[in-house]
C-alpha positions as CSV (number, residue, x, y, z in Angstrom):
1,M,12.3,-5.4,15.5
2,V,10.9,-5.0,17.1
3,K,8.2,-7.4,18.9
4,F,5.2,-6.5,21.2
5,Q,3.3,-9.1,23.1
6,T,-0.7,-9.2,23.1
7,G,-3.5,-11.5,24.4
8,I,-4.2,-12.2,21.0
9,G,-1.1,-12.2,19.2
10,S,2.2,-10.7,18.7
11,I,3.2,-7.2,16.9
12,S,6.3,-7.0,15.2
13,L,8.2,-3.8,13.4
14,S,9.7,-3.1,10.8
15,P,13.3,-0.7,11.3
16,V,11.0,1.3,8.5
17,V,8.7,2.1,10.1
18,F,10.6,3.5,12.4
19,T,13.4,5.4,10.1
20,T,9.9,6.3,7.9
21,L,8.6,8.4,11.2
22,V,12.0,9.5,12.3
23,G,12.1,10.6,8.9
24,D,8.8,12.1,8.7
25,A,9.2,14.3,12.1
26,A,12.6,15.4,11.7
27,T,11.8,17.0,7.9
28,S,8.5,18.6,9.3
29,C,10.3,21.0,11.4
30,F,10.5,24.3,10.3
31,G,14.5,25.0,9.1
32,V,15.0,21.4,7.9
33,K,15.8,21.7,4.4
34,G,15.8,17.3,4.6
35,M,17.4,14.9,5.2
36,A,21.1,13.3,4.0
37,M,23.6,11.1,3.6
38,R,27.1,11.7,3.2
39,S,28.2,9.2,-0.8
40,V,30.6,6.3,-0.4
41,T,31.7,7.1,-3.8
42,D,32.8,11.2,-3.6
43,G,32.5,11.9,-0.3
44,L,30.2,14.5,-0.3
45,V,26.9,15.2,1.0
46,H,23.6,14.4,-0.7
47,L,19.9,15.9,-0.3
48,L,17.6,12.7,0.2
49,K,14.5,12.5,-1.8
50,R,11.2,12.6,-0.1
51,E,11.3,8.8,-0.7
52,S,14.6,7.4,0.2
53,M,15.2,10.2,3.5
54,H,15.2,7.0,5.5
55,K,18.8,6.6,4.8
56,G,19.8,9.3,6.5
57,V,18.2,8.1,9.5
58,Y,19.6,5.5,12.1
59,V,18.3,3.5,15.1
60,K,19.7,1.3,17.4
61,Y,18.0,-1.1,19.3
62,N,19.1,-1.2,23.2
63,E,18.7,-4.3,25.5
64,D,15.5,-2.4,27.6
65,S,13.4,-2.2,24.8
66,S,14.2,1.1,24.0
67,I,15.8,2.6,20.7
68,S,18.8,5.5,20.2
69,I,18.0,7.7,16.6
70,E,20.8,9.3,14.3
71,L,19.6,11.5,12.1
72,H,21.8,13.7,9.7
73,I,19.7,16.6,8.0
74,V,20.3,19.7,5.3
75,I,19.4,22.6,7.3
76,D,18.8,26.1,6.0
77,E,21.4,28.6,6.7
78,G,20.6,31.2,9.5
79,V,18.5,29.1,11.5
80,N,19.5,28.9,15.1
81,I,21.0,25.0,15.1
82,P,20.5,24.9,19.2
83,A,16.9,25.4,19.3
84,L,16.3,23.5,15.7
85,A,17.6,20.0,17.6
86,G,15.5,20.6,20.9
87,S,12.3,21.2,18.5
88,I,13.1,18.1,16.1
89,I,14.0,15.8,19.7
90,S,11.5,16.8,20.8
91,E,9.5,16.4,17.3
92,V,11.4,12.7,17.3
93,R,10.4,11.7,20.3
94,Y,6.8,12.1,20.9
95,K,6.2,11.2,17.2
96,V,7.9,7.5,17.9
97,E,7.1,7.1,20.9
98,D,3.1,8.1,20.4
99,S,2.8,6.0,17.4
100,T,4.7,2.8,18.4
101,G,4.9,3.4,22.1
102,V,8.4,1.9,22.0
103,K,10.8,4.4,24.1
104,V,13.3,6.9,22.6
105,K,16.2,6.7,24.6
106,S,18.4,9.3,22.8
107,V,17.9,11.4,19.7
108,D,21.0,12.2,18.1
109,I,21.2,15.4,15.1
110,Y,24.4,15.0,12.4
111,V,24.3,18.9,10.5
112,D,25.8,18.0,7.6
113,S,25.5,20.4,5.9
114,L,23.3,24.1,5.1
115,S,22.0,25.3,1.9
116,K,21.2,28.6,0.8
117,D,17.8,28.5,-0.7
């Protein structure tokens, strides 16, 4: 949890705030089908529904008050992966830093599956 001290009190940001912002930013990029999660039971990658897309995002809190983000995605087949990754990183970093004021140290993207749909 990230905590800010202000002149009139404190603000605490739940991890869900970050995972929701990241999931929303990533899925808004052209070519991203959705967030992904590998099932423990069958080992298969599953496309997450909108209400549970935060499960494909992992946030690590760093000692310097920044965060590091890992996200797992499913992308459309035929998309330029390096260009898409650059777009996602920029969008995620901007949305999180603009909305929360918390510095994003790194964004690691894992393409877990390609979708033909």
